[in-house]
C-alpha positions as CSV (number, residue, x, y, z in Angstrom):
1,X,0.6,-6.8,-33.9
2,X,1.4,-4.1,-31.6
3,X,-0.5,-1.0,-31.5
4,X,1.7,2.3,-32.0
5,X,2.4,4.3,-28.7
6,X,1.2,7.6,-28.3
7,X,3.5,10.5,-28.4
8,X,2.4,13.4,-26.3
9,X,2.1,16.8,-28.3
10,X,4.1,20.0,-26.9
11,X,0.6,21.1,-25.3
12,X,0.1,17.9,-23.4
13,X,3.8,18.1,-22.4
14,X,3.0,21.5,-21.0
15,X,-0.1,20.6,-19.3
16,X,1.7,17.7,-17.5
17,X,4.6,20.1,-16.4
18,X,2.4,22.5,-15.2
19,X,0.4,20.1,-13.2
20,X,3.1,19.4,-10.6
21,X,2.8,21.3,-7.8
22,X,5.2,24.1,-7.1
23,X,6.9,25.0,-4.0
24,X,5.6,28.6,-2.8
25,X,8.2,31.2,-1.6
26,X,7.2,30.4,2.0
27,X,7.9,26.7,1.4
28,X,11.4,27.5,0.2
29,X,12.2,29.6,2.9
30,X,10.9,27.0,5.4
31,X,12.9,24.2,3.6
32,X,16.2,26.4,3.7
33,X,15.7,27.2,7.2
34,X,15.2,23.6,8.1
35,X,18.4,22.4,6.3
36,X,20.3,25.2,8.2
37,X,18.8,24.6,11.5
38,X,19.8,20.4,11.2
39,X,23.2,21.5,10.0
40,X,23.7,23.6,13.0
41,X,22.5,21.0,15.4
42,X,24.8,18.4,13.5
43,X,27.8,20.5,14.0
44,X,27.0,21.3,17.6
45,X,26.9,17.7,18.3
46,X,29.9,17.0,16.4
47,X,32.1,19.7,18.1
48,X,30.7,18.8,21.6
49,X,32.2,15.2,21.2
50,X,35.4,16.5,19.6
51,X,35.9,18.6,23.0
52,X,36.7,15.3,24.9
53,X,39.6,14.4,26.7
54,X,39.4,10.9,26.4
55,X,37.3,8.3,24.1
56,X,36.7,4.6,24.3
57,X,35.2,1.8,22.0
58,X,34.3,-1.6,23.1
59,X,36.0,-4.4,21.3
60,X,34.7,-7.6,23.0
61,X,34.1,-9.5,25.8
62,X,34.2,-13.3,27.2
63,X,32.8,-14.9,30.0
64,X,35.4,-17.0,31.4
65,X,33.4,-18.6,34.2
66,X,30.2,-18.0,36.2
67,X,32.4,-15.7,38.4
68,X,34.8,-14.1,36.1
69,X,34.1,-12.1,32.8
70,X,36.8,-10.4,30.6
71,X,36.3,-7.1,28.6
72,X,38.5,-5.9,25.7
73,X,38.3,-2.2,24.7
74,X,40.4,0.6,23.0
75,X,41.0,3.9,24.7
76,X,42.1,7.0,22.9
77,X,43.6,9.9,24.9
78,X,43.4,13.6,23.7
79,X,45.2,15.2,26.8
80,X,48.2,14.6,29.0
81,X,46.5,13.4,31.9
82,X,45.8,9.9,32.6
83,X,42.1,8.5,32.3
84,X,40.2,6.1,34.6
85,X,38.0,3.7,32.9
86,X,35.1,2.0,34.7
87,X,33.8,-1.4,33.2
88,X,30.9,-3.4,34.2
89,X,29.5,-7.0,33.5
90,X,26.0,-7.3,33.1
91,X,23.5,-10.3,33.9
92,X,20.7,-11.5,31.6
93,X,18.5,-8.8,33.0
94,X,21.0,-6.1,32.8
95,X,21.8,-6.1,36.3
96,X,25.4,-5.1,37.1
97,X,27.0,-8.4,38.5
98,X,30.5,-6.9,38.5
99,X,32.6,-3.8,38.3
100,X,36.4,-2.9,37.9
101,X,38.2,0.0,36.9
102,X,41.8,0.8,35.2
103,X,44.0,3.7,35.0
104,X,45.1,4.6,31.7
105,X,48.7,6.1,31.5
106,X,49.1,8.5,28.4
107,X,53.0,7.4,29.0
108,X,52.0,4.2,27.1
109,X,50.5,5.7,24.2
110,X,47.4,7.9,23.2
111,X,45.8,4.9,21.8
112,X,45.7,1.6,23.8
113,X,43.8,-1.7,23.6
114,X,43.1,-2.9,27.2
115,X,42.0,-6.6,28.1
116,X,40.6,-6.3,32.0
117,X,39.1,-9.2,33.9
118,X,36.2,-8.3,35.9
119,X,35.1,-10.6,39.1
120,X,31.4,-11.4,39.3
121,X,29.0,-12.5,41.7
122,X,26.9,-14.4,39.3
123,X,27.3,-15.3,35.6
124,X,27.5,-12.4,33.4
125,X,26.0,-12.2,30.1
126,X,28.1,-9.2,28.6
127,X,30.5,-6.7,29.7
128,X,31.1,-3.3,28.6
129,X,33.1,0.1,29.5
130,X,30.4,2.3,31.5
131,X,32.7,5.2,31.2
132,X,36.3,6.7,31.1
133,X,37.3,10.1,32.4
134,X,40.5,12.2,33.1
135,X,42.2,11.5,36.7
136,X,41.4,14.8,38.6
């Protein structure tokens, strides 16, 4: 047979509810201030990234031979100026073993997928976009 479960009385329920720590006025002010500061920081980062005239996203790479790698990436242009993208191939120790650059013309579209070969001095283990910037 099972024993009946104890149902707390109204006084016991009130004691349990009042035993939880409450946040003080100072605690509420600090919590709200912290949320506001974190929101402002997130907005600042977001707006600073939204102001960029060109963005890129690595898609993939392939190592074709010990002296050549190939990188594929997407470029998104947000101005009428051409952009220059600098790509690099890296060795197993993250040393730069090959570099290349390509000019992206906005006349070909504001969003483009580019595949670029990179000549290397030794076998690369990865290839990526180092950065893209508008042509001056």
